[in-house]
C-alpha positions as CSV (number, residue, x, y, z in Angstrom):
1,M,166.6,-54.2,-34.9
2,R,167.0,-57.7,-34.7
3,S,169.3,-56.8,-31.0
4,R,166.5,-54.4,-29.8
5,S,163.8,-57.0,-30.4
6,S,165.7,-59.6,-28.5
7,S,166.6,-57.4,-25.6
8,I,162.7,-56.4,-25.3
9,R,161.9,-60.2,-25.2
10,W,164.3,-61.1,-22.4
11,V,163.0,-57.9,-20.2
12,S,159.6,-59.3,-20.8
13,I,160.7,-62.4,-19.6
14,G,162.4,-61.5,-16.8
15,F,159.4,-59.3,-15.5
16,L,157.3,-62.4,-15.9
17,V,160.1,-64.7,-14.1
18,I,160.0,-62.1,-11.3
19,S,156.1,-61.4,-11.4
20,A,155.8,-65.6,-11.1
21,L,158.5,-65.5,-8.3
22,L,156.3,-62.9,-6.2
23,L,153.0,-64.5,-7.0
24,V,154.8,-67.5,-5.6
25,L,155.9,-66.1,-2.6
26,Q,152.8,-64.3,-1.9
27,L,150.9,-67.5,-2.2
28,V,153.6,-69.2,0.3
29,R,152.8,-66.3,2.9
30,Y,149.1,-66.6,2.4
31,S,149.3,-70.4,2.6
32,S,151.2,-69.7,6.1
33,I,148.8,-67.4,7.0
34,R,145.6,-69.0,6.1
35,A,147.0,-71.9,8.0
36,A,146.6,-69.9,11.2
37,M,143.8,-68.2,12.9
38,P,142.8,-65.3,10.8
39,T,143.6,-61.8,11.9
40,G,140.9,-60.1,14.1
41,M,139.3,-63.5,15.2
42,K,138.3,-64.0,18.8
43,I,137.0,-66.9,20.6
44,A,135.0,-66.4,23.4
45,G,136.3,-62.7,23.4
46,V,139.8,-63.8,23.5
47,S,141.8,-62.5,20.4
48,V,143.7,-65.3,18.9
49,G,144.3,-64.0,15.3
50,G,147.6,-65.4,13.9
51,L,147.7,-68.2,16.3
52,S,147.4,-71.9,15.8
53,A,144.9,-74.1,16.9
54,E,147.4,-75.3,20.1
55,E,148.4,-71.8,20.7
56,A,144.6,-70.5,20.8
57,A,143.4,-73.5,23.3
58,D,146.5,-72.6,25.6
59,R,145.6,-69.1,25.7
60,L,141.8,-69.9,26.3
61,N,142.9,-72.2,28.8
62,Q,144.8,-69.3,30.5
63,V,141.7,-66.8,30.5
64,Y,139.3,-69.5,31.6
65,L,140.9,-71.9,33.7
66,S,142.9,-69.2,36.0
67,P,141.1,-69.1,39.3
68,I,138.1,-67.2,40.4
69,E,137.7,-65.3,43.5
70,M,134.7,-65.8,45.8
71,R,133.6,-63.3,48.1
72,I,131.2,-64.1,51.5
73,E,131.0,-61.4,54.2
74,N,134.3,-60.1,54.6
75,S,136.3,-63.1,53.3
76,R,137.9,-64.3,49.9
77,V,138.4,-67.6,48.6
78,Q,140.3,-68.5,45.1
79,A,139.1,-71.8,43.3
80,R,140.1,-73.5,40.3
81,P,137.6,-74.1,37.9
82,A,138.3,-77.8,37.4
83,I,137.2,-78.4,41.1
84,L,134.2,-76.5,40.6
85,G,133.2,-78.9,37.8
86,Y,133.7,-76.4,34.9
87,R,135.1,-77.4,31.8
88,L,136.1,-75.5,28.5
89,K,134.7,-77.3,25.1
90,I,137.8,-76.5,23.5
91,E,137.2,-78.8,20.7
92,N,133.9,-77.4,19.8
93,M,135.6,-73.9,19.8
94,L,138.5,-74.5,17.8
95,A,136.1,-76.6,15.0
96,A,134.1,-73.8,14.7
97,A,136.8,-71.4,14.3
98,D,138.3,-73.6,11.7
99,K,135.0,-73.8,10.0
100,Q,134.7,-70.3,9.6
101,R,138.7,-70.2,8.3
102,T,138.1,-72.6,5.6
103,S,134.3,-71.1,4.6
104,L,136.0,-68.8,2.2
105,S,137.7,-70.4,-0.9
106,F,141.1,-70.3,-0.8
107,W,141.5,-68.1,-4.1
108,I,139.0,-65.5,-3.0
109,G,140.8,-65.2,0.0
110,F,144.0,-65.1,-2.1
111,W,142.4,-62.3,-3.7
112,R,141.4,-60.3,-1.0
113,F,145.0,-60.8,0.8
114,L,146.6,-59.2,-2.6
115,W,144.4,-56.6,-2.3
116,N,145.2,-56.3,1.5
117,Q,141.3,-56.4,2.1
118,Q,140.7,-57.8,5.7
119,I,139.3,-61.1,5.9
120,S,136.0,-60.9,8.0
121,S,135.8,-62.7,11.1
122,E,132.7,-63.4,14.0
123,D,133.6,-64.1,17.6
124,I,133.3,-67.6,18.2
125,P,130.7,-68.1,21.5
126,L,132.1,-69.7,24.5
127,Q,131.2,-73.3,25.0
128,Y,131.5,-75.0,28.3
129,E,130.3,-77.4,31.0
130,L,129.3,-76.8,34.6
131,D,128.6,-79.5,36.9
132,K,126.3,-77.7,38.9
133,S,125.7,-80.7,41.6
134,R,129.5,-80.6,42.1
135,L,129.7,-77.1,42.3
136,K,127.0,-77.5,44.9
137,A,128.9,-80.1,47.0
138,Y,131.5,-78.0,46.9
139,L,129.5,-75.2,48.4
140,E,128.1,-77.3,50.8
141,S,131.5,-79.0,52.4
142,D,134.2,-76.4,51.9
143,I,132.1,-72.9,52.1
144,A,128.9,-73.5,54.0
145,A,130.9,-75.5,56.6
146,R,133.1,-72.3,57.3
147,Y,130.7,-69.5,56.9
148,E,127.3,-70.8,57.5
149,R,125.7,-70.3,60.8
150,P,122.9,-72.6,62.3
151,A,119.6,-70.7,63.5
152,L,119.5,-71.0,67.4
153,T,116.1,-71.3,68.9
154,A,113.8,-68.3,69.7
155,L,113.9,-68.1,73.5
156,P,110.9,-66.0,75.6
157,V,112.0,-63.0,76.9
158,P,111.5,-63.6,80.5
159,G,108.4,-61.9,82.1
160,E,107.6,-60.4,78.5
161,V,105.2,-61.3,75.7
162,S,107.8,-61.1,72.8
163,F,110.6,-64.0,71.8
164,N,114.1,-63.2,71.3
165,T,114.1,-63.6,67.5
166,Q,118.0,-62.1,67.0
167,L,119.1,-65.6,67.2
168,G,119.0,-66.4,63.3
169,G,121.6,-67.7,61.2
170,T,123.1,-67.6,58.1
171,K,122.9,-69.8,55.1
172,I,124.3,-70.0,51.4
173,N,121.3,-69.2,48.9
174,Y,122.6,-71.9,46.5
175,E,120.7,-70.8,43.7
176,T,121.6,-67.3,43.3
177,S,125.4,-68.1,44.2
178,I,125.8,-70.8,42.0
179,S,124.5,-68.5,39.1
180,R,126.9,-65.8,40.0
181,I,129.9,-68.1,40.3
182,E,128.9,-69.3,36.6
183,T,129.1,-65.9,35.4
184,A,132.4,-65.4,36.8
185,L,133.8,-68.3,35.2
186,N,132.6,-67.1,31.9
187,S,133.8,-64.0,32.3
188,R,137.2,-62.8,30.8
189,D,138.0,-59.7,33.4
190,N,135.8,-59.7,36.0
191,R,136.3,-63.1,37.7
192,V,134.8,-62.3,41.1
193,A,131.4,-63.9,42.3
194,V,130.1,-62.6,45.5
195,L,128.2,-65.4,47.6
196,D,124.9,-64.6,48.9
197,L,124.4,-65.4,52.3
198,A,121.0,-65.3,53.5
199,Q,119.7,-64.4,56.9
200,T,117.6,-67.3,58.5
201,A,114.9,-66.8,61.1
202,A,115.7,-67.9,64.5
203,L,114.0,-71.6,65.1
204,K,110.5,-71.6,66.5
205,P,110.6,-72.3,70.3
206,T,109.3,-75.6,71.7
207,F,105.7,-75.3,73.0
208,D,107.4,-76.0,76.4
209,A,109.2,-72.8,76.1
210,L,105.6,-70.9,75.6
211,A,104.4,-72.4,78.8
212,F,107.7,-71.1,80.4
213,S,106.9,-67.8,78.7
214,M,103.3,-67.3,80.3
215,Q,104.2,-68.6,83.8
216,A,107.2,-65.8,83.8
217,I,104.5,-63.3,82.5
218,I,102.2,-64.2,85.6
219,D,105.1,-64.1,88.0
220,E,106.3,-60.7,86.6
221,S,102.6,-59.4,86.9
222,P,101.3,-57.2,90.0
223,Y,98.3,-59.4,90.0
224,D,98.9,-61.9,92.9
225,G,95.3,-64.2,92.7
226,L,94.9,-67.3,91.1
227,V,95.3,-68.1,87.6
228,E,94.5,-71.4,85.5
229,I,95.3,-71.5,81.8
230,Y,94.4,-74.2,79.4
231,L,96.2,-73.7,76.0
232,K,95.5,-76.2,73.1
233,D,97.2,-76.0,69.5
234,L,94.6,-77.1,67.2
235,Q,96.9,-78.5,64.7
236,T,98.9,-80.9,66.8
237,G,96.6,-81.3,69.6
238,K,99.4,-80.2,72.2
239,L,98.3,-78.6,75.3
240,I,99.5,-76.5,78.2
241,H,97.3,-76.5,81.4
242,F,98.2,-75.4,84.5
243,T,97.5,-73.1,87.5
244,R,99.7,-70.6,88.6
245,R,99.8,-67.8,91.5
246,R,102.7,-65.2,91.9
247,D,105.6,-66.4,93.9
248,E,103.9,-69.6,94.6
249,I,106.5,-72.3,95.3
250,E,103.8,-75.3,94.5
251,N,101.5,-75.4,92.2
252,T,97.7,-75.9,92.9
253,P,96.3,-78.9,91.0
254,V,94.4,-78.1,87.9
255,D,90.7,-78.5,87.1
256,I,89.6,-75.8,89.5
257,A,86.0,-75.0,90.0
258,F,85.4,-71.2,88.9
259,S,82.1,-69.1,88.8
260,S,81.5,-69.2,85.0
261,W,79.4,-66.1,84.9
262,S,79.2,-65.3,81.3
263,T,80.7,-68.0,80.0
264,I,78.2,-70.2,80.5
265,K,76.4,-68.5,77.4
266,I,78.7,-71.0,75.3
267,P,77.2,-73.8,76.4
268,I,74.1,-72.4,75.8
269,L,74.4,-71.4,72.4
270,V,75.3,-75.1,71.5
271,S,72.6,-76.4,73.2
272,A,70.1,-73.8,71.5
273,F,71.6,-75.0,68.0
274,S,71.2,-78.9,68.7
275,R,67.8,-78.3,69.3
276,Q,66.9,-76.1,66.2
277,E,66.6,-76.7,62.6
278,E,66.6,-74.0,59.6
279,P,64.7,-71.9,58.9
280,Y,65.5,-70.4,62.6
281,P,63.0,-67.9,64.0
282,E,64.1,-64.5,63.6
283,V,63.6,-63.2,67.0
284,L,65.7,-66.3,68.6
285,L,68.4,-65.4,66.3
286,A,68.2,-61.6,67.3
287,D,68.1,-63.0,71.1
288,I,71.2,-65.2,70.4
289,A,72.7,-61.9,69.0
290,K,72.4,-59.7,71.9
291,M,72.9,-62.6,74.8
292,I,77.0,-63.1,72.7
293,E,77.5,-59.7,71.3
294,Q,75.9,-57.8,74.5
295,S,76.2,-60.4,76.9
296,D,72.6,-59.8,77.7
297,N,71.6,-62.1,80.5
298,S,67.9,-61.5,79.5
299,A,68.4,-62.5,76.0
300,S,70.1,-65.8,77.3
301,D,67.3,-66.9,79.5
302,I,64.9,-66.1,76.7
303,V,67.4,-68.4,74.3
304,A,67.0,-71.1,76.9
305,Q,63.5,-71.0,77.2
306,E,62.5,-70.6,73.6
307,A,65.1,-73.0,72.5
308,V,65.6,-75.5,74.9
309,D,63.1,-75.8,77.3
310,S,61.0,-72.9,78.9
311,I,61.5,-74.4,82.3
312,R,64.0,-77.1,82.3
313,G,66.1,-75.3,79.8
314,P,69.4,-74.8,82.3
315,L,69.1,-78.5,83.3
316,L,68.7,-79.7,79.7
317,I,71.8,-77.8,78.6
318,S,73.8,-79.1,81.5
319,E,72.9,-82.6,80.7
320,D,74.3,-81.6,77.1
321,M,77.7,-80.6,78.7
322,F,77.7,-83.6,80.8
323,A,77.4,-85.7,77.5
324,L,79.9,-84.1,76.0
325,G,82.5,-85.2,78.8
326,L,82.4,-82.1,80.5
327,Q,81.8,-83.0,83.9
328,N,82.5,-79.8,85.8
329,T,80.2,-77.5,83.6
330,F,76.5,-76.8,84.7
331,W,73.9,-73.9,84.6
332,A,71.5,-74.7,87.8
333,G,69.1,-71.7,87.1
334,Y,68.3,-68.6,85.0
335,F,70.2,-65.5,85.2
336,K,66.8,-63.8,86.3
337,L,67.4,-62.3,89.8
338,G,65.1,-64.6,92.3
339,S,65.3,-67.4,90.0
340,P,65.4,-70.8,91.7
341,L,68.1,-73.0,92.0
342,L,66.8,-76.1,90.0
343,Q,69.5,-78.4,91.2
344,D,72.8,-78.6,93.5
345,Y,75.2,-80.2,91.2
346,K,78.3,-81.6,92.6
347,T,81.3,-82.1,90.5
348,P,84.7,-83.6,90.7
349,A,85.8,-79.8,90.4
350,N,83.4,-78.1,93.1
351,Q,84.2,-81.1,95.5
352,R,88.0,-80.4,96.0
353,T,89.4,-79.6,99.5
354,D,92.5,-78.0,98.7
355,I,91.3,-75.2,96.9
356,N,88.0,-73.0,96.9
357,T,87.0,-70.3,94.7
358,K,83.7,-70.1,96.4
359,P,82.1,-70.6,92.8
360,D,78.5,-69.8,92.1
361,P,76.3,-72.8,92.8
362,Y,74.1,-71.4,89.9
363,A,76.6,-71.8,87.1
364,Q,80.6,-73.1,87.3
365,T,83.1,-74.5,84.8
366,T,86.4,-75.2,84.4
367,P,88.9,-73.7,81.9
368,A,89.8,-77.1,80.6
369,D,86.0,-77.8,80.1
370,L,85.2,-74.8,78.3
371,G,88.5,-75.2,76.0
372,M,87.4,-78.7,75.0
373,L,83.9,-77.6,74.0
374,L,85.4,-74.7,71.9
375,E,88.0,-77.3,70.6
376,D,85.1,-79.4,69.5
377,L,83.1,-76.8,68.0
378,Y,86.5,-75.6,66.3
379,Y,86.6,-79.1,64.4
380,C,83.1,-79.5,63.8
381,N,82.9,-76.1,61.9
382,K,86.6,-77.2,60.0
383,N,86.0,-81.0,58.9
384,Y,82.5,-82.0,60.9
385,G,85.2,-83.6,63.4
386,G,85.0,-83.5,67.0
387,A,82.4,-84.7,69.3
388,F,79.5,-83.0,68.4
389,P,78.2,-85.3,65.4
390,L,78.6,-88.3,67.7
391,V,77.1,-86.8,70.7
392,F,74.3,-84.9,69.3
393,E,73.7,-87.5,66.5
394,G,73.8,-84.8,63.5
395,R,71.7,-82.6,65.2
396,V,74.4,-80.1,65.1
397,T,75.4,-79.5,61.4
398,Q,78.5,-78.0,60.3
399,A,76.9,-75.1,59.2
400,E,75.8,-74.5,62.7
401,C,79.1,-74.8,63.9
402,K,80.3,-71.8,61.6
403,L,77.6,-69.9,62.3
404,M,78.1,-70.5,66.1
405,I,81.8,-69.4,65.7
406,N,80.8,-66.3,63.7
407,Y,78.5,-65.1,67.0
408,L,81.2,-65.6,69.4
409,S,83.5,-63.6,67.0
410,K,81.3,-60.7,67.5
411,D,81.9,-60.5,71.4
412,N,84.2,-57.6,70.5
413,I,85.1,-56.0,73.8
414,G,88.7,-55.2,72.7
415,Q,89.7,-56.3,76.4
416,L,91.3,-59.7,78.1
417,I,92.3,-62.1,75.2
418,Q,91.4,-59.7,72.3
419,A,93.6,-56.9,74.0
420,G,97.0,-59.1,73.4
421,V,96.3,-59.8,69.7
422,P,96.1,-57.4,66.7
423,A,92.5,-55.7,66.2
424,S,92.3,-57.8,62.9
425,T,92.8,-61.0,64.5
426,I,89.3,-63.4,64.7
427,V,88.7,-64.1,68.5
428,A,85.7,-66.5,68.7
429,H,85.3,-66.0,72.8
430,K,82.9,-65.1,75.3
431,H,84.1,-63.5,78.5
432,G,82.5,-63.3,81.8
433,W,82.8,-61.5,85.3
434,A,80.5,-59.9,87.6
435,V,80.5,-57.9,90.8
436,E,79.6,-60.3,93.3
437,T,76.5,-59.2,95.5
438,A,78.0,-60.2,99.1
439,D,81.1,-57.5,98.9
440,G,80.4,-55.7,96.0
441,Y,83.9,-56.8,94.4
442,I,84.6,-58.7,91.6
443,H,86.7,-62.0,92.3
444,T,86.6,-64.2,89.2
445,I,87.4,-63.1,85.7
446,A,87.2,-65.3,82.5
447,D,87.6,-65.6,79.0
448,S,87.5,-68.7,76.5
449,G,87.8,-68.6,72.4
450,I,89.5,-69.7,69.6
451,V,92.2,-67.8,68.3
452,F,92.4,-68.0,64.4
453,T,96.1,-66.6,63.2
454,K,98.1,-66.9,60.4
455,G,100.7,-68.8,62.0
456,G,97.9,-71.1,63.6
457,D,94.9,-71.6,65.4
458,F,94.9,-72.4,69.3
459,V,91.9,-72.1,72.0
460,L,92.9,-70.3,74.8
461,S,91.0,-70.1,78.3
462,I,92.0,-68.2,81.1
463,F,90.5,-67.9,84.4
464,T,91.5,-66.1,87.5
465,Y,90.4,-65.8,91.1
466,H,91.2,-63.3,93.7
467,P,89.7,-64.0,97.3
468,V,89.9,-60.2,98.2
469,Q,89.1,-58.0,95.0
470,A,90.6,-58.6,91.2
471,I,91.4,-55.2,90.2
472,F,90.3,-55.3,86.4
473,D,93.0,-53.3,84.9
474,T,95.6,-55.4,86.5
475,V,93.9,-58.7,85.5
476,N,92.9,-57.1,82.1
477,Q,96.8,-56.7,81.4
478,L,97.6,-60.0,82.5
479,F,95.0,-61.5,80.1
480,A,96.5,-59.3,77.4
481,D,100.1,-60.4,78.0
482,L,99.2,-64.1,78.0
483,A,97.4,-63.6,75.1
484,G,100.2,-62.0,73.4
485,A,102.7,-64.2,74.1
486,A,100.5,-66.9,72.9
487,Y,99.7,-64.9,69.6
488,N,103.5,-64.4,69.0
489,Y,104.6,-67.8,69.6
490,Y,102.4,-68.7,66.8
491,N,103.2,-65.9,64.5
492,L,107.0,-65.6,64.8
493,G,108.6,-64.4,61.4
494,I,105.0,-63.6,60.3
495,P,104.1,-59.9,59.5
496,T,101.8,-58.4,61.9
497,Q,98.0,-58.5,60.7
498,Q,96.7,-54.8,60.3
């Protein structure tokens, strides 16, 4: 019995020793595993289970510091992240991984290890720094210099109202491209960034280019009479002012005296409001509307008689124009047939001997005079500027200037200047032409107005004269083309108004 009991004791001791040895071996094995990254651990989506911190760092660098590919149009460029200002925060990510590795107590982890239970592990998020200013500098110096194309100046199409806008360039959209590059730098698998190369519009042509375009339009037109154009940029004050006759080698000097015909109704309108105060008589406003909207001559006489002076109305209106510095604009007698010529006006324009359009002795003007009058009206309406406040000593108010522009914008004939701009464009203008009693033909056709557009406002005053006969359809098309060229110049790249 004693011998059997002793054997059992030694067997038990042996099992205990073996169990202790197995436990020690498992402890050693677990300690080795615990010292490395847990099985299943990922840092920034990269599997690092079983790796040491140094090995994990190397693997992350291999993935995220490998070159990315940038595609621009049909070209491909590779760049190392370090050059682009990209840096991994390796220490931070390893520290987060180590914290997760040691968050479970040794013995609990050992117990799970003994029972072959998976030790839970979460993906450590990517941490990095990107110097976007350095990245942009790289794009500007290395990529833009090779792949961007500068826009060229839009040039007028000779003889047409349009400008060649197919001269735009390309420019990197830096905000979008940098965002795409950042996405590629932070990707394990898709390390390709397609750069956004935006199309840029052709540069706006110079003001001189517009003048060239208008001259070319006249040269290409079948109209072979005289044309004088006055165009004023109401934002910059730049001016285009020239005369031209098709195939003429040397242009006639500007400021030619023309029959004003119904364009004289603009001065009548201004003088009438300079002598009226609110509340305006309803009958007077009705006659003003007829004068402008219907170009009614009888209504014009009534406005001058009722609002200015019953006898000397035309003379006082002329004096108002002279006071504004418009030396070549006058109205010397009422429209009614048989009305006497109240004064024989001599002006710098009608005393010229180099050119004679046979201007009507009753009413004359020049494109520049009407252009400057409309310019004063525009600035009076806009900010109570121009010459009106000073010359009229406050008798013409800003509200009255706005009212006058409203009247002029209702001269809706759909021809001449209006024929060259979109129908929705506001054109505050007055046209004028007449069949002359001497031969039954039209010789002078005119239109002067303020054109309001999204791309900028301008004054356009055009007068034409033909010594034999001005064919209206031909002249109308010329006006439309000239106005269209000006409108297109101001609104390049802006959607057409509907």
